[in-house]
N, C-alpha and C positions, 0 to 999 in steps of 0.2 A: 593660424595656430592649429596644432593637431587636436582632433576630437578627443574628449575625455573617455577613457575606457569604462568609466562608471556612469556615463550619461544614460539617463532613463532607468537606471537600476534602483530598486528599493534598497534601503540600507541592509536589510537582512540577506541580501545577495552579494554584498560587497566582499565578504570574506572569501567566497568561492571565486569571485573575479580576481581577487588578489592572488589566490593560489594559482589560477590560470596564467596570470602575468609572470609570476615567478617561474613556473614550469616552462614558459616560452623563452625565458632568458637563456642565452647561450653559456653563461657562467653558472655552474651548479652551486647549490647551497653549501656543499662541502668545501668547494674551492674558496668560496667567500669566507667561510669560517676559518679555514686554514690560513688564509692571507691575513686575517685579523690577528690570530694568535701568533703568527710568525712576526708580524709587525710589533706586537706587544713584547715579545721576547727580545727583539732587536733593540728596543729601548734600554733594556736592562743588561744587555751584553755589550753595549757600546760604552765608550768613555769619552769624556770631554777634558782635554788637557791632563789626562791621566787620572781623572776623577770619575768614579763609577756611579751611575744613577742607581739609587736604592741602597748604596753603601756610604758614599761620601756626600752626595747631593740628593735632595728630595724635592723635585720640582712641584710647583703649584699645579692644580688641576688644569689651568689654562694652557700651561706649557705641555703637559702630558697629552691634552687634547690636540694641540698643534702637531706634536710628534706623530700621533696616531694618524691624523688627517694627512700628513705627508708620507708616512711610511706604508700605509695600506695600499695606495695606488702603485708605489714602486714595487712592492712585494707581488702584487697581482700581475703587473707588467712583466716581471721576471718569470712568473709561472706560465703566462700565456703570451710569449713574444710574438709580435706581428698581429695579434688580435687586440690586446689591451696595451694602452700606453698612458703615461702620466699626462693629464690634461695641463697644458701650459699656456695656451692662448686664452683670452677672455671669453671666447665663444665655446670653449670646451669644458665639459664637466670634469670632476676630479679624476675619475677613471674613464678615459675615452675609449670606447669600443670602435676600433678602426673600420671593420667591414660595414657597420651600420650604427651611426651615432645615436639612434633611438634607444639603443641598449646601454648607453653610457650611464655612469653611476655617480651621484653626489655622495660624499662621505661627511657624516656629522658625528662628533664624539663628545661625550659629556660625563662628568663625574656625578651628575644627578642620577639616582637609582633608576628612574623611569622616563624622565622628560627628554625631549629632543629640541634643540635650539638652533636658530639660524640667524643670519642678518635680517634686519627689518624689511629689506627689499624683497625677500621671498614671499611676503604677504601681499605684495602688489601684483596687480594683474599683468600678464604677459602683454607686451606691445611689439609692434613691428620693428621698433627701434632697439628692443632689448638685445644685448650682446649674447646672453645665455638664456635659453628656455628654462623656466623654473620647474615646469612639470616633468616628471620622469622618475626613473628608478632612484631609490634612496637606500643607503646603508647607514644604519644608526647603531652606534656602539656606546654602551654605558659601562663605565669602569669605576672601580673603587679608588679613592684617593689615599695618599699616604696618611697614616694615623700616627700622631705624635706618641712616641714611647713604644710603638709596636715594632717588633723585629721581623714581622712578616711583610713580604712585598705585596702591594695591591694587585688585584686580579680583575679580569674582565667579568662584568656582572651580567650583561645582556647583549645579544646581537640580534638586530631585526633588519628585515629586508622587505622592500615592497615598492609600490608606485604612489608617489605623493605629488599633489598639485598645489598651485599657489593658494587656492582657496582653503587648503587644509592648515595654513599657517595663520596665527593671530599675532599681530604686531602689538608691542607694548603700548599702553594707553597714552603715555607721555610722548609728546612729539619729539622730545630730546632722546627718548629711548632708542637704542640702536638694535634691539633684539626682537626676534619673533619666536614664538613657541608653537609646537605642533599640537593641534587640538586633540582632545581626548578621543573623539570618535574616529579620527584618522589613525591615531596610534593603535587603537583597538582593531579596526576593520581593514586598514590599508597597509599595515605592516605585519609581517609574520615573524614571530620569534623563532629564530633558527638556533639560538643557544641561550640558555639561562643557567646561571650558576646554581648548582644543586644546593638545596637548603640543608643545613646541618641540623639534625634532630637533637634536641637537648634531652639528655638522659636524666631520668628522675633519680634523685639521691636515695 
């Protein structure tokens, strides 16, 4: 298994190491942001059986998350042909970086304002029998969900990028639970916010 890039570092040095890891990645922050927003726009510019998302049908967050998860790799693969491709095999991450798989990226999307979720297996230690190495680069996207009665389309709330390891995930306590969440320390120190929805200041009456 590859050595952790954070091994031996005190927590107050994790943010700087995260910045180094992001700078070392061959895909720039701007390219990643552009791919996310393009994928988001594709959702609303496409139709299903003549029905428009956001006009005729209003998918639940799980469906919107699935669409983002699928479209972001396709969008980035189109922008960087020959370098990025959609991961299709069980050994490849969502965005497979062809020249060097260590730069491949997993994609997670959620309608929760800040949390990042994954399958319970992400919290389990890597093994020699594992099909996919859980440690590595992660793109986390948080989006707004459709609000009943609102005429405004939901928007991207936050985009974060960084390097996450299996030990950064916490599985649900229940053995029947199939979900894991990214722990607070990892979210803060191992993911860099590369986009955050600007806050709208409320004007005083």
